[in-house]
C-alpha positions in Angstrom: 92.5 -141.6 -71.9 90.8 -142.9 -68.7 88.1 -145.4 -69.0 84.9 -145.7 -66.9 84.6 -148.7 -64.7 81.9 -151.2 -65.3 82.3 -154.1 -62.9 80.9 -157.4 -63.9 81.6 -160.9 -62.7 83.6 -162.9 -65.2 82.0 -166.1 -66.3 82.9 -169.0 -64.1 82.1 -171.5 -66.9 82.5 -171.3 -70.7 79.5 -169.9 -72.6 77.2 -172.5 -74.2 78.2 -171.3 -77.7 81.8 -172.3 -77.1 80.8 -175.9 -76.1 78.7 -176.0 -79.3 81.6 -174.9 -81.4 83.9 -177.5 -79.9 81.4 -180.2 -80.7 81.1 -178.9 -84.3 84.8 -178.9 -84.8 85.1 -182.6 -84.0 82.6 -183.2 -86.8 84.7 -181.0 -89.2 81.8 -178.6 -89.5 84.0 -175.6 -89.6 81.6 -173.0 -91.0 79.0 -173.8 -88.4 81.7 -173.7 -85.7 82.7 -170.3 -86.9 79.2 -169.0 -86.4 79.0 -170.4 -82.9 82.4 -169.0 -82.0 81.3 -165.5 -83.1 78.4 -165.7 -80.7 80.6 -167.0 -77.9 83.0 -164.1 -78.4 80.2 -161.6 -78.1 79.3 -162.9 -74.6 79.8 -160.3 -71.9 82.4 -160.9 -69.2 84.4 -163.7 -70.7 87.1 -165.1 -68.5 90.6 -165.3 -69.9 90.7 -169.1 -70.4 87.4 -169.0 -72.4 88.7 -166.1 -74.5 91.9 -167.8 -75.4 90.0 -171.0 -76.3 87.7 -169.1 -78.6 90.5 -167.4 -80.4 92.4 -170.6 -80.9 89.3 -172.3 -82.4 88.6 -169.3 -84.6 92.1 -169.5 -86.1 91.9 -173.3 -86.6 88.4 -173.1 -88.2 89.4 -170.3 -90.6 92.6 -172.1 -91.5 90.9 -175.4 -92.2 88.7 -173.5 -94.7 91.9 -171.9 -96.2 90.9 -168.4 -94.9 94.5 -167.4 -94.3 93.8 -163.7 -93.3 91.1 -164.4 -90.7 93.2 -167.3 -89.4 96.3 -165.1 -88.9 94.2 -162.4 -87.2 92.7 -164.8 -84.7 96.1 -166.4 -84.0 97.7 -162.9 -83.6 95.2 -161.9 -81.0 95.6 -165.2 -79.2 99.4 -164.8 -79.1 99.3 -161.2 -78.0 97.4 -162.3 -75.0 99.4 -165.5 -74.4 102.8 -165.5 -76.3 103.7 -169.0 -75.1 100.4 -170.6 -76.4 100.9 -173.7 -78.5 98.3 -175.4 -80.7 97.0 -178.7 -79.2 98.0 -180.8 -82.1 99.8 -180.8 -85.4 97.9 -179.3 -88.3 98.3 -179.1 -92.0 100.1 -176.0 -93.5 96.7 -174.3 -94.1 96.5 -173.9 -90.3 100.2 -174.0 -89.2 101.4 -171.4 -91.7 99.1 -168.5 -90.5 99.9 -169.6 -86.9 103.6 -169.3 -87.5 103.2 -165.9 -89.3 101.2 -164.6 -86.4 103.9 -165.8 -84.0 106.6 -164.0 -86.0 104.5 -160.8 -86.0 103.9 -160.9 -82.2 107.6 -161.5 -81.6 108.3 -158.1 -83.3 105.4 -156.1 -81.9 105.4 -157.5 -78.3 102.6 -158.9 -76.1 100.0 -157.3 -73.9 101.0 -157.4 -70.2 100.6 -155.8 -66.8 103.8 -154.9 -64.9 104.1 -153.8 -61.3 106.2 -150.7 -60.7 107.9 -149.6 -57.5 105.2 -148.6 -55.0 105.1 -145.0 -53.6 106.2 -144.9 -50.0 106.2 -142.2 -47.3 107.4 -142.5 -43.7 107.9 -146.2 -44.0 104.4 -146.9 -45.4 103.1 -147.7 -48.9 100.8 -144.9 -50.0 100.2 -145.8 -53.6 100.3 -148.9 -55.9 101.7 -148.3 -59.4 101.3 -150.4 -62.5 102.1 -150.2 -66.1 100.8 -151.6 -69.4 104.0 -151.2 -71.4 102.6 -152.4 -74.7 99.2 -152.8 -76.2 99.9 -153.6 -79.9 96.2 -154.3 -80.8 94.8 -151.5 -78.7 92.7 -153.9 -76.7 92.9 -152.5 -73.1 89.8 -150.8 -71.9 89.7 -151.0 -68.1 92.3 -151.8 -65.4 91.0 -153.0 -62.1 93.1 -153.4 -58.9 92.0 -155.6 -56.1 93.4 -154.4 -52.7 93.1 -156.3 -49.5 91.9 -153.9 -46.8 90.9 -155.1 -43.3 90.6 -158.7 -44.4 88.4 -158.0 -47.5 89.1 -157.3 -51.1 88.2 -153.9 -52.5 88.0 -153.2 -56.2 89.7 -150.0 -57.5 89.3 -148.6 -61.0 92.7 -147.4 -62.1 92.5 -145.2 -65.3 95.3 -145.8 -67.7 97.1 -142.6 -68.7 100.1 -143.0 -70.9 100.1 -146.7 -70.2 100.4 -146.2 -66.4 98.0 -146.2 -63.5 98.0 -146.0 -59.7 95.7 -146.1 -56.8 96.1 -144.7 -53.2 96.6 -147.1 -50.3 98.0 -146.9 -46.8 99.9 -149.7 -45.0 103.3 -151.1 -44.2 102.4 -154.1 -46.3 99.7 -154.2 -49.0 98.4 -157.3 -50.8 96.9 -156.8 -54.2 96.3 -158.1 -57.7 95.1 -156.7 -61.1 92.9 -157.5 -64.1 92.9 -155.9 -67.5 89.6 -155.9 -69.4 88.9 -155.4 -73.1 85.7 -155.2 -75.2 82.6 -156.7 -73.7 84.5 -156.7 -70.4 86.5 -159.8 -71.4 89.3 -160.6 -69.1 92.5 -160.1 -71.1 95.5 -160.3 -68.7 95.8 -161.0 -65.0 98.7 -160.0 -62.7 98.6 -162.1 -59.5 95.4 -163.5 -58.2 93.2 -163.6 -55.1 94.9 -166.9 -54.0 98.4 -165.7 -54.9 98.4 -161.9 -54.5 101.3 -159.5 -54.9 102.7 -157.9 -51.8 103.9 -154.3 -51.8 106.3 -153.0 -49.1 108.2 -149.8 -48.7 111.6 -149.8 -50.5 114.6 -150.5 -48.3 116.5 -147.4 -47.2 119.4 -146.5 -49.5 122.8 -147.7 -48.1 126.0 -146.3 -49.5 127.9 -149.0 -51.3 131.3 -147.2 -50.8 132.5 -147.1 -47.2 134.3 -143.9 -46.0 138.1 -144.1 -46.5 140.1 -145.1 -43.4 142.0 -142.3 -41.6 145.5 -141.7 -42.8 148.1 -143.5 -40.6 150.2 -141.3 -38.4 153.8 -142.2 -38.6 155.7 -141.3 -35.4 159.4 -140.6 -35.4 161.7 -143.5 -34.5 162.1 -143.2 -30.7 164.5 -145.5 -29.1 165.8 -146.0 -25.6 168.5 -148.5 -25.0 169.3 -150.5 -21.9 172.7 -150.4 -20.2 173.9 -153.3 -22.3 173.0 -151.6 -25.7 170.0 -153.8 -26.5 169.0 -155.5 -29.7 168.9 -152.3 -31.8 172.6 -151.8 -31.6 173.2 -155.5 -32.5 170.9 -155.2 -35.5 172.8 -152.1 -36.7 175.9 -154.3 -37.3 173.9 -156.5 -39.7 172.5 -153.4 -41.5 176.0 -151.9 -41.9 177.2 -155.4 -43.1 174.4 -155.4 -45.7 175.6 -151.9 -46.9 179.1 -153.3 -47.4 177.8 -156.2 -49.4 175.7 -153.9 -51.6 178.7 -151.6 -52.1 180.9 -154.6 -53.1 178.3 -156.0 -55.6 177.9 -152.4 -57.0 181.6 -152.1 -57.4 181.6 -155.4 -59.4 178.9 -154.2 -61.8 180.7 -150.8 -62.1 184.0 -152.5 -63.1 182.1 -154.7 -65.5 180.4 -151.7 -67.1 183.7 -149.8 -67.4 185.5 -152.8 -69.0 182.7 -153.1 -71.6 183.0 -149.4 -72.5 186.8 -149.6 -72.6 186.7 -152.5 -75.0 184.5 -150.4 -77.3 186.5 -147.2 -77.0 189.8 -149.0 -77.4 188.8 -151.0 -80.5 190.7 -150.4 -83.8 189.1 -147.7 -86.0 189.6 -146.8 -89.6 190.4 -143.4 -91.1 186.7 -142.4 -90.9 186.5 -143.3 -87.2 184.5 -146.5 -87.7 185.2 -149.4 -85.4 187.0 -152.2 -87.2 188.5 -154.2 -84.3 185.1 -155.7 -83.4 181.9 -156.1 -85.4 179.3 -153.4 -85.3 176.7 -155.8 -83.8 179.2 -156.9 -81.0 179.9 -153.2 -80.2 176.2 -152.5 -79.9 175.7 -155.5 -77.6 178.6 -154.5 -75.4 177.2 -150.9 -75.2 173.8 -152.1 -74.1 175.3 -154.4 -71.5 177.6 -151.7 -70.2 174.6 -149.4 -69.7 172.6 -152.1 -67.9 175.5 -152.9 -65.6 176.1 -149.2 -64.9 172.4 -148.8 -63.8 172.7 -151.8 -61.5 175.9 -150.4 -60.0 174.3 -147.0 -59.3 171.2 -148.6 -57.7 173.4 -150.7 -55.4 175.7 -147.8 -54.5 172.6 -145.7 -53.5 171.2 -148.7 -51.5 174.5 -149.2 -49.8 174.5 -145.5 -48.7 171.0 -145.8 -47.4 171.7 -148.9 -45.4 174.9 -147.4 -44.0 173.0 -144.3 -42.8 170.3 -146.5 -41.2 173.0 -148.6 -39.5 174.6 -145.5 -38.0 171.2 -144.3 -36.7 170.5 -147.7 -35.2 173.9 -147.8 -33.6 173.3 -144.4 -32.0 169.7 -145.1 -30.9 170.8 -148.4 -29.3 173.5 -146.8 -27.2 173.5 -147.3 -23.4 171.3 -145.1 -21.1 170.4 -142.8 -24.0 167.0 -141.4 -25.1 167.0 -140.2 -28.7 164.5 -139.0 -31.2 165.6 -139.6 -34.7 163.6 -139.7 -38.0 164.4 -141.1 -41.4 163.1 -139.8 -44.7 163.8 -140.7 -48.3 165.7 -138.2 -50.4 166.9 -138.1 -54.0 170.3 -139.3 -53.0 169.3 -141.9 -50.5 168.1 -141.4 -46.9 167.8 -138.1 -44.9 168.6 -138.5 -41.2 167.3 -135.8 -38.8 166.6 -135.4 -35.1 168.5 -135.1 -31.9 171.5 -137.3 -31.0 173.3 -137.7 -27.6 
């Protein structure tokens, strides 16, 4: 629910009762120190540093008197406001144990904090500041105050908390601000930013697509050639292509013969009355069969490649002819290469 705003100036110095309690603690008068700390805590408009010091001393004074419950309560409130707070010295277990128990509890429940959210923007200007109090485990928050720099001076804005969130309207391309969260007796609990180090809100950067548009599909023109009177380099290159086809065919023939020989050795092996191979071992027959299949595959690939190279060589020879303009295209086909177009 929203809270009404009561603006007070936080104390610039620690209350007198806090100084009295600190003096009593040095004299080990823990009971008297507790009474002074209770009065100091009731002071209106405590600043955050004074509040944290009071809670720390309350925990120590209670622990020194073996009041484990009150000690843990004071340390829990201290660590909810300042999770990284450490005791100034080493203490006996009657103090350190409730402190450690409080630290474990706060680690599970979370701490009180103010978080800045993305500001609201319109037409390139910040039109609202947004903040959040994500956790309030001890239900301490009472009033959230935003300080906004407008025309060179700080203006205070009450920002009612609804569902842990609050906002205030502004207008500018760059807005400086900071925030305070107050609790009971208008004690300063948590601060986000400060007057000397304010936060700066600017409009969010425009969204830029992370994925660039795909490049246009390349256009493949047909092979167009025009030779010179001497035939040019295209016709010369065709000889090398045809030669490559011949080499591929020769190597393919070698693997084909090798595959056929392996199969013949299996088919011609001695067999018994039941048709089982007895001339060679079963394992050797299996090995030869696998090798024959592999060699046959290589031979087929080389024969197809030879055919494709031969077709390409013929086209290059025709295109590179003297005083001839041709328009020929090549396309892959299941059996090799498809040649189409006009020839002289």
